[in-house]
Each structure stands twice: as structure tokens, then as C-alpha cells.
N, C-alpha and C positions, 0 to 999 in steps of 0.2 A: 800717154799721161806724163809728158815731159815736165809739166809744171809741178809735179809732186817731187820735191827735192830731197825728202828725207831718205837716208840709207837704212838698211836693215842688217840684222845678224841672225844667223841660224840659231836657232836655239837648239844582268838579268838576274836582277836578283830573284831567286825562286822564293815565292811566299806561299805558305799554306793558308787554310781557311781562317786560322786564328793567329797568324803571324804577319800582321800588317804594320807598315811604317810609311813615313813620308820622306821624300828626298827631292832635291832639285833635279830637273831633267839632266843637267850637266854634272852629275855626281862625279867627284874625283877623289882619289886617295881612299882612306879607310874610314869606316863609320865610327861612332862613339863606342867606348868600352861598354860592356854589359852593365846594366844597372845593378844595384845592390840585390834586387830580387833575383836576377839571373845568377849573380855570384853565389847566393845562398843555395840555389838549385844545383849548381855545378860542384859545390863543395861537399856534398853529402856522401859521395862515393857510391860503389855498387851500382844497383839498377838505376838510381837517380842520376848518377854521373853518366851512365850509358845513354839514358834518355836525353839528358842535356846535350851530350855530344852529338847525338843524332839530330836533335833540334837545331843545333848550331850549323851542322852540315846542310840541313834542309833550308836554312834561312840565310846562307852565305852565298852570295852571287859572285860573278866575275870581279876580280880585283880585291877579293877578300872583304867585301862590304858586309859587316856584321850587323844585321838587323836585330832589333830586340826580339826576344822569344815570344812575346805576347803583346796584345794591344794595350794592356794596362801600363806597361813600361813606356810605350810610345807616348802616351798621354802625359807623361811626366817630363818629357823633353823640354829643355830650355833653349834659348838662342844659341848658347855655346855648343850644345849638342848638334844643332843643325849645322853650325859652322864646320864641325868635323865631317859632316856628310858632303857638303858642297861648298867649295871655296870660291866658286865663280859660276854665275849663271848667265853670262853674256853670250852672244852668238856672232858668228862671222857676218860681215856686211854683204848685202846684195848689191847688184849694179844699180847705179843711179838711173831713175826713170824706168825701172824694171816693170812696174805694173801699169800697163796701158789699158784703156777702156776695152779693147778687144780681148785682152787676157782676162779681165774681170768678168766680162760677159760670157766667155767661153768656159769659165771654171766649172768643173763637174761637182754636183752636190755630193757631199759625204753622207751616206745613208746612216740613219740611227741604227744601233745594234739590234740584233734579233732578240725577241723575248724568249723565255724558257719554252722548251718543246716537250710535251704539249703545253699550251698556254695555261696560266694559273687557274686552278679550279677550286681552290680552298682545301686541296689535299696536300699532304707532305710531298716535297720534291726530293728529299733525301740529300745527302752530302754530295757536293760536286766531286767528280773524279780528280785524282791528283794529276797535275800537269805532267806530260810525258818527260821521262828522264829524271824525275825527282825521286829521292828516297822517300819511302812512306813516312809520314809525320806521326810521332807519338801523340796520344791524346793530351790536350792541354786543359787545365781547369778553366772552363768558361761558363757563362750563364747558360741555363738550359734553353735550347732553341724552342721556338713555338711549335706546338703539336701539329699545327696545320701547315708547317713548312714556311710560314711567313707570307702566305698567299691568300688573297681574296679572289672572288670572281672578277674576270676582266671588266674594265669600265665600258660603258656604252659609248658609241660614237658621238663626238661633238664636232660639228663642222667648223673649220677655221674661218675666220672673218678677216678680210683685208682692211687695213686702216685707210681711211679716206685721205686724199692729198689736199692741201699740204698736211704733213703729220703734225700732231699737237706737239708743243714744245717739250712736254715732259717725256715724250717718246724718243728724244734724241739720245738717250742712254743705250738704246738698242742699235745694233749694227751687224755688219757682215765681216767675217774673218776669212781672208784669202791666204793660201799657202801652197807649197809644193810638197808632195810626199817624198820620202827618201828615194833617191835614185832616179827621180823624174826631172829634177831641176835643170840638169844638163843633157837630158836625153836627146833633145832636138830643139835648140834655142829658137829656131824659126817656125816651129810648129805649135799651133794652138791646141788646147784640149788636155794639156798635161797638168793643168792647175786645178785646185780644189777649193771648195767654199763651205764654211760653217757659219754659225751665228754666235754672237757674244753680247755681253752686257757690262756697262761701266759700273763698277762697284766702288764704294767708299774705301779710303785708305786711312785706317785709324792713326797711323804714325804721321800722316800728312793731311790733316783735316782740311777739306775744301780744295785740295790740290791733288786729287787722286789721278794716277796713271795706270790703274789696274782694270783689267777686263776679265770677267769670269766666263768660262766656256767648258766644253766637255774634254775629258782627257784624250779621247780619240781624235780631237781636233788639234792636238798638240804633239802627240806621240803615237806611233802606229802599233804599240803594244809588244807582246812577247816576240822575241827574235828580231825585232826591228829597231828603229831609232827615231830621232826627232824629225819633225817637219821643218822646212826651211822657208825663207822668204815670206815670213808671216807679216801681214799687214791688217789693221783693223780700220774699217770705214764706218764711223757712227752715222746714224740717220741717213743711210744710203737711200737715194732716190726719194727724199722727203717731198720734193715738189712734183714727182711724177714725170721727170724729164727723160727717163729711160723706159717708161711704161709703153706698152703696146708697140714695141719694136723701134721706138724713137732712139736716135743717136745724137746726143748733145755734143757740142764742140768745146764746151768749157768744163773743166774739172768740177768747179763749184756747183754745177747743175746736178750732178749725181753724188758728189761728196761735199756737202755744204760746210762741213767742219774739217775737211782735209782727210788725208790718209796717214795713219799712225803706225810706224814701224815697231815691231816687237823688239825690245832690247833683251828680254829674257822671260822665262816662265817656269812654273813649277807644276807638277802633277803628282798623284799618289803612286808609289811604287807597286801597289796592287795592280794598277792598270799597266804600268811599265813592264812588269814581270809576267803578268798573266793575260793581259788584254788581247782580245780578238773579236771576232764577229759575234760571239755568244759566250756567256759564262759569268761566273761570280765576280770577275773584275769589274763588271758593269756597275756593281754596287758601290764602287769607289771611282767612278768615271767622271772626274772633274779636274780642271786645271785653271790656273790664273796666269794671264799675261801681264807683263809690265811693259808699257810702250814708252817711247821717247817723248819728251816734252816738245811742244811746237817749236819749229826751228827759228822762225822770225821773231816771235814775241817771248819765247820761253814759258808760255802759259801751259798749264797742265791740261790733260784731257777733260777733267771735270770742269775746269773753268771755261773751257771752250764750248762744251755741250750744255752747260748750265746745270749740272747736277750729277749725282752718283748715288746708287742704291746701297743702303746698309745690307749686311748679310745676317740672316737669322739662323743661328746654329741651334741644334737640339730643340727645334720648334715642336711644341705639342701637336701631334698629328690631328687630334680632334678639334683644334682651333684653326686649322688651315682651310681656306677657301681659295683655290689656286686659279690664276690666269697666267698662261704662258705665252711668250712672244718669240717670233723667229721669222726667218726668211726662207720658207720652203722653196726648193728649186727643182725637185723631181716632179714629173707630171702628176696631177694636172696644173701644177704651179710652174712659174718660170724663174723664180729667184729674185725678181725685181720688186716685189711688194712685201712690206712688213705685215705679217698676219698675227692673230692671237686666237686662243681658244679659252673660253670660260669653262674650265674643267671642274670647278667646284671642289667638294671634299674628296681628297685622294684615297684610293684603296692601296693595298700592299701588294708588292710583287717581289719575289726572291728567287735567285738562283741557288743560294746557299743560306740556309736558315740560321747559321751562326753569325752572319753579318747583318747589319741593320737593313730591314726590308726597304725597298725602293718605294717612292711615291709614284702612283699611276693614275692618270686622268684620261678621259676620252678626248681625242684630238685627231683631226684628219691631216695634219701637216705631214710633209714628206721629207726626203733627204734635202740637206741644206739647212734645216732647222736645228740640227744637232748643235748642242751648246747653248741654245737659246734660253733666256732667263725665265724662271718660274717665280711668280710674285704672290705674296700673301700679305695681309694687313697686320701690322704690329703697331700698337699704340696709335692707331689711326692713320698710319702712313705705310706705303708699300715697302716691302723688304724682299730681297732675294732668298728663296728657300731651296732651290735646286736648279738643275739645267736638263735639257733634253739629252737623254742617253740612249734609251731603247724606244723602238717604234714598231708597231704592228699595223700592216696595211691590209689585213684580211677583212672579213665581214664586219668585225668590230675593230674600228680604228682607234688606237690609243697610243699614248706615249708614257714612258716612265723615266724618272730621274733619281739620282742617288739621294739618300737621306743624309743631310749634312750634320754630322755629329762632331765629336772632339777631334777626330782625325782631320776633317776638313778645316776645323777651326785652327789647328796647329799649323797647317799649311798656309792659311791666310795670315796668321799672326807673323809667321816667319818672313814671307815675302814683303809684308808691310814694313817690318823693322829693317829688312835688308836694304830697303831704299833703292 
């Protein structure tokens, strides 16, 4: 893919169930000082002081990153607070012409995370165990968790439907995200199969209306979670294979045949520290499994991603669950799919799924999509227009095939506002 000229850059704090915060993936230096609420808690002496000290120890990761002691404090953060967390979110450049068609087609699908075990049945799941090596966290004043553990019965299977070629113009906001996992980018430069693929969606940028370069995806498509680090060589290809030129084993000779709007290198991205610190194949970090990429503008014209694809979706935070009728989109790549076709599931009204009842229950819908669809956008109608309300995080490929995505509350809204203002 020598005609793709853009270059790229690569892009543990321990968190308890009620000690969540947001930070850029490339967090550096120390975090913001404790809020006034934290100061009040630590200034009482005696048992309260001991509790606060224990909390601080449990929520302070490598480098002395002082996370807020509770979710309420995080929701009060301003831009200046974010700046104390991360002064730079750029990433080292990849080699020119790195992504060839052979690498793209050999990329392995990233599987959605596993659902709770046993699957949700409407019964309480209980608190998630503390991550290994953490000091026990003291109880924090939080809202009472739901009596049923935040779980409904699993959704019934909905079979994914492939979009007919050529794709409708409004579908150009959906695409594929290619990357290398940590430690694989230089393992064997001449060997295929070390590359990975997820799905993503172009979303609006409030600070740059009409000129967004933001792509929404899953946290596990950007960072490998607890004990790991960031993915590298990230590129987003919107409207991949819109004309069907790589369908049925075909090998086109021109980049424009499978990447009609080009390949967009990630300049930086953000995710939730709940995923960064706790993330893995299964667990409560899935309830905050989201990330946002910022890609570079088009090299030749300077146009934004939104201008090139012809649109961007708004993001609907704190959407009333009873008003949602969800359709999700993605490029499933694990059998029986091959990753070359955009698919959707008309999932309808979502049910709830939780690993940890103290965190917002995930949205769950029936869908037969497989690995590679991770990060794909979930849409619902707001004011007569489609809006993004979640992304593929969890998948179940058993008798009942369903997927689940994080509920986008104020935590996700804070992350979105920050990367938008960061520019």
C-alpha cells in the first residue's frame, strides 16, 4: 500500500469498583490534587484519616498518579484537571507505507470480551473480586446497587446482516481499525499475522463542528489493559470495501478500491483508566471499555475525516434506556465472517448486563457478529437522527448470541469533552 503516504505514531493505576477516573493513554507526571471533598475526608483524623490514606494507596498507581477517591469527584473535573494528568497524547511514527493490503487482510480479529460467568440470569452477581496485589478498599458512600445485580436475562440471538454493495453514503462513518499489539510490531517484520483489527465509528467533534477527526471504538482496541500498554501503528480505514472490491477473495490493485477515503493514521487517543488498570478478557472494566482516537487530517488537502466521509455521528450520553432501540455496526472477522463486509444487527431495546453492580449496567442486544466487530458503533435515534450510544465490548457466541457495550455516562462524556478541547 505504497500510495498511503501518511505516517503514524504509537499511541497501572489500580482502581476499585467505586474509584474511577479518566486519563489519556499517555499519562505523564502526577495527577491533579485531591478535590475539596477529598480534602475534607482526609482532614478529619482518626478512622476517617486511616480510611482516606488506605483509599489513596489503593487508587495511586505507578508514578504517583493520584486518582480521585470517588466517581463524583471525577465528574467535577475541568480541562485544567485533565492537563495535570496528561500533557501529551501524541505517538511515535510508524514507517511510511507500513500498511500493505497483505497486512490488512492478514490482520487477526480481536475478540469481544467474555460475558460474566455464568451468563446474566436476573440474579445478583455480587461484587467483583479485588485485582491481585491491591490493598482491600474501604467502603465508599455510593448509590445502592440494584438488587438483581444489574442483570436481565440474556438477549435472544439476532442474526447479523451484511450491507449490500455499494454501501449507502451514510454508512461511510463506519470503518476498520488496524493495529499491532504491544511486543508484536517488531517481532518479525517480514511475517504476516502479527496484526490485529477492530471496528470504529466517526463521531462529531464539538470543538471543531463539521471538521471532526475523532473515531470512537472499544478500550481494548486501543490498550491491552492491566499489566500491558498501548497498541501501535493504529490506522482507521472508513468505508472499507464499500464497493465490494475485496469481497469473495478478490485482490484489487488500487488502494482506492478498498479504502475509498484513504487510510487515517492515529495521532493520539484516550481511554478510561478503569480499562487501563483493570482490563482483561473478563471483568468489571468492560463496563468502561471505550476509547476515542484522533486521526491526522488528510495530507494532500488538509481536509478533516468528517469532511472526507461526508458526516460524523453525535454521541448521546446518559441516554434513557427505555428510549433506546439499537442497531449496531461492525466488521466481524472471525468465522463464519471474513472481515471484509460491513454488517449490522437490529438489536432493538437493550437489556442490562453487569460484572459489578456498583457500575452502570452495560447495554446488551442480540447479535451474531464475531471478533473484529469490537469497537463497532451502536446507534439509536435522538431527535429524529441517529446518535452513537455505545460500542461493542462483550460478545457471547454460545447458543444465545449477543453482544454488550458500555453505558456512556458522565465518565465517557468527560473523556469526549477533553479530547475534543485538546484538539
